[in-house]
C-alpha positions in Angstrom: 100.4 52.4 68.2 100.9 56.1 67.8 97.5 56.8 69.5 98.6 54.6 72.4 101.8 56.6 72.8 100.0 59.9 72.7 97.5 58.7 75.3 100.4 57.6 77.6 102.1 61.0 77.2 99.0 62.9 78.0 98.2 60.6 80.9 101.7 61.1 82.5 101.4 64.9 81.9 98.2 65.0 84.0 99.9 62.9 86.8 103.0 65.2 86.9 100.9 68.4 87.0 98.5 67.0 89.6 101.3 65.9 91.9 103.0 69.3 91.6 99.7 71.1 92.5 99.1 68.8 95.5 102.7 69.5 96.7 102.2 73.3 96.5 98.8 73.2 98.1 100.4 71.4 101.1 103.4 73.7 101.3 101.5 76.9 101.0 98.4 75.7 103.0 96.1 76.7 100.1 92.5 76.0 101.1 91.2 75.6 97.6 92.4 73.4 94.7 94.3 74.9 91.8 92.7 74.4 88.4 94.4 71.7 86.4 93.8 71.3 82.6 93.0 67.7 81.5 95.5 67.4 78.8 93.9 64.2 77.4 91.0 66.3 76.2 92.5 69.6 75.3 95.5 71.0 73.4 96.9 72.8 76.5 99.4 71.9 79.2 99.0 73.3 82.7 102.1 73.8 84.9 102.3 75.1 88.4 105.2 77.4 89.6 106.1 78.9 92.9 108.1 81.9 94.1 109.1 83.1 97.5 110.7 86.2 98.8 111.9 86.6 102.4 111.3 90.1 103.7 112.2 91.8 107.0 109.1 93.5 108.4 109.2 97.3 108.3 106.2 98.1 110.6 105.0 97.0 114.0 101.8 97.4 115.9 101.8 97.6 119.7 98.7 97.3 121.8 99.1 98.8 125.2 96.4 97.9 127.7 95.1 100.0 130.6 93.3 98.1 133.4 91.7 99.8 136.4 90.1 97.8 139.2 88.0 98.4 142.4 87.3 102.1 142.1 84.4 103.6 144.1 82.6 105.3 141.2 82.3 105.2 137.4 83.9 108.7 137.3 86.9 107.5 139.2 87.5 104.8 136.7 87.0 107.1 133.8 89.3 109.8 135.3 92.1 107.2 135.9 91.8 105.7 132.4 91.8 109.1 130.8 94.8 110.3 132.8 96.9 107.2 131.9 95.7 107.3 128.3 96.8 111.0 127.9 100.2 110.2 129.4 100.7 107.3 127.0 99.8 109.5 124.0 102.1 112.3 125.2 104.9 109.8 125.7 104.4 108.4 122.2 104.2 111.9 120.6 107.5 112.8 122.4 109.1 109.8 120.6 108.1 111.3 117.3 105.1 109.0 116.6 102.5 110.7 114.5 99.0 111.4 116.0 97.4 109.4 113.1 99.3 106.3 114.2 97.8 106.3 117.7 94.3 105.2 118.5 92.4 104.5 121.7 90.0 101.5 121.5 88.1 99.0 123.6 87.2 101.6 126.2 84.8 100.2 128.8 83.7 100.7 132.4 81.7 98.0 134.2 80.5 97.2 137.8 82.2 94.7 140.0 79.6 92.6 141.7 79.7 91.1 145.1 77.4 88.2 146.1 76.6 88.1 149.8 73.6 86.8 151.8 71.8 85.8 148.6 72.1 89.3 147.3 74.1 90.5 144.3 75.3 94.0 144.8 77.7 96.4 143.2 81.1 96.5 144.9 83.1 99.1 143.0 83.8 99.6 139.3 86.5 98.3 136.9 87.6 99.6 133.5 89.7 98.9 130.5 91.1 100.6 127.4 93.7 99.9 124.7 96.1 102.3 123.0 96.9 100.9 119.6 100.2 102.2 118.1 101.6 101.9 114.6 105.4 101.9 114.8 107.0 102.7 111.4 110.5 102.1 112.7 110.8 98.5 114.0 114.1 99.4 115.7 112.3 101.4 118.4 109.6 98.8 119.3 111.4 98.0 122.6 111.6 101.7 123.5 107.9 102.1 122.6 106.9 99.3 125.0 109.1 100.9 127.8 107.6 104.3 127.2 103.9 103.2 127.3 104.5 101.1 130.5 106.3 103.9 132.2 103.3 106.1 131.3 100.9 103.8 133.1 100.0 100.9 130.7 99.8 97.8 132.8 99.5 95.2 130.0 101.0 94.7 126.5 98.3 92.9 124.6 100.3 92.1 121.5 103.2 93.1 119.2 102.5 92.4 115.6 105.0 92.8 112.8 104.0 93.3 109.2 105.1 94.7 105.8 103.5 98.1 105.2 103.7 97.9 101.4 104.1 94.3 100.2 103.1 95.0 96.5 106.7 95.2 95.2 107.6 91.9 97.0 104.5 90.2 95.6 105.5 91.3 92.1 109.0 89.9 92.7 107.6 86.6 94.0 105.2 86.4 91.0 108.1 86.9 88.5 109.9 84.0 90.3 106.8 81.8 90.1 106.3 82.4 86.4 110.0 81.6 85.7 109.7 78.5 87.8 106.6 77.4 85.9 108.2 78.0 82.5 111.3 76.0 83.6 109.0 73.2 84.7 107.1 73.3 81.5 110.3 73.0 79.4 111.3 69.9 81.4 107.9 68.3 81.1 107.7 69.0 77.4 111.2 67.6 76.8 110.3 64.4 78.8 107.1 63.9 76.9 108.6 64.8 73.5 106.1 67.6 72.8 106.6 71.2 71.8 105.0 74.2 73.6 103.5 77.3 72.1 102.5 80.5 73.7 101.0 81.0 77.2 97.2 81.2 76.8 96.2 81.8 80.5 97.7 82.4 83.9 96.1 81.9 87.3 97.7 83.3 90.5 97.3 82.8 94.2 99.4 84.5 96.9 99.4 82.5 100.1 101.5 84.9 102.1 102.6 83.9 105.6 100.7 85.6 108.4 102.0 88.6 110.3 104.6 87.7 113.0 103.0 88.0 116.4 105.7 88.5 119.1 103.4 87.9 122.1 99.7 87.7 122.6 99.7 89.3 126.0 101.8 89.7 129.1 101.6 91.8 132.2 104.0 94.6 132.7 105.3 93.0 135.8 106.5 90.1 133.7 108.8 92.2 131.5 111.6 92.3 134.0 114.5 94.8 134.2 115.5 96.9 131.2 113.8 97.1 127.9 112.3 94.0 126.4 114.0 92.4 123.4 111.6 92.3 120.5 112.6 90.9 117.1 110.4 91.0 114.0 112.2 88.1 112.2 111.3 87.7 108.6 108.1 87.1 106.6 107.6 85.1 103.4 105.8 86.8 100.5 104.7 84.0 98.2 103.1 83.5 94.8 101.8 80.4 93.1 100.9 80.5 89.4 99.4 78.1 87.0 100.5 78.7 83.4 98.6 77.2 80.5 100.6 76.5 77.4 99.6 75.6 73.9 100.7 72.2 72.8 102.1 71.9 69.2 
């Protein structure tokens, strides 16, 4: 009879832990299964805990696009892009943005083809470039967008908010997850009538939410009058831990 009771206790422990793990996998969108100890075959109990910290982003990335169409020569395209690029950089530097936080990328010049009388011929040249800006003060993102568009950027390709140094928040979320797991373990142990010993192992995953993307792309003409309103919202820094306890 005693063996039967122990078997039922161990069986229900596995069920409870497995359901908790499946719930957290769904909530955090974890793409791999958490390891669950089979308590019917070991002297350990595995319990999953979660912790979440809501954080306001402190950094933004703005991608300002330069598009030039229908110029007569490659040099005309290059000169136009270079002129606008330099104006954008100067405008950003005047706002106090460091040179190291400004980068020009995706620079390209290509022919515009015209098909006529079964002949494909070059009909001018087009060009593109992107100025990537790291904005360390999220309160001035709207001013940055206005400054780069006034300097000649004709497309904002994206505004991406993030946390520059998330380590402290991850540690806070981890502490919350460990406490949550310990609280769950106490409840499970009480319900099963068992005693727990020390923690023998801990496995952690941190399924943080992705950076907040304000807008993938929009033309400057679509911004409208005045500065655009850009809000970074909040991001969730998360931790999921599995604690392994000795069973006494």
